N, C-alpha and C positions, 0 to 999 in steps of 0.2 A: 692625125689631120697630114695631107702629105702637101710638100711644099713643091713647089715647080724648080726643078734642078737648074734651069737656065737663070732663074733669078732670087740670089741670096736673100734672107729675112734682115730687117734693120737689126735685129738683136744678134745676130750671129756677125755681122760686121762690126757691130758697135762693141761687143763683148772683145774680139779679135783686137781692135784700136786700142781699146782702153787697156788692154793687156801689155801690148807695146809700150804705152805711156808708163804704166806702174813698172815693168821689167827696167826700164831706163831712169825711172825716177824723175819725169818730168811733169809739167802741166801742160794739160791741152791748149793748144793754140790754133785759130783757124788755117793758117797756112799750112801746118803739119799734118793737121787732119785730112786736107784736101787730098794731099800725095799719100797718105797713108789708108785712107778709105779707097781712093781708085786700085791701090796696089791690092788691097782685101778683096777687092772685087775681082781683079785680074786674077789672084790666087785660087779664088772660090772656082772660076772657070778652068784653072788648070787641073782641078781636081782636088782640092784641099776643102772638104765639106764641112768641118765642123769650126767652131771659134777657136779652139785648142790648135787645130793644124795651121789655121790662117795665121794666128798669133806667132808660133813657131816660126812662120815661114816670113812673116813681116819682121822679128826680132833676129834673124838670121840673115837678112837681104839689107835692111835698114838698121846697120849698126849705131845707133845714138843719134842724136839732133843733126848732126853735119852731114849724114848720108841722106837726108831728106831735101837738101838743098838741090833742086833740080835745075836752076838756071846758072851753075857753074861753068862758065865756058871751058874748062878744062880739069883735069882730076887735080893738078898742083894747085887749083883754087881754093881747094877745100883744105889745104892745110892750113 
């Protein structure tokens, strides 16, 4: 079965986001999942087609829980 390249399937995104949580040994939380899921969709559209590719991009981009904080006014606020 072929899937539409423009729309990632739920399993692909879910597997990638769960891999991020496992890598950083964190429990899933709604606020974090929203950021990670949106980033996973963006990575998919940027050419990362598999859960492993997306997970690698998430892990490299969002290094731990503090990197998911999108409302910090400055980079110094994350310290």
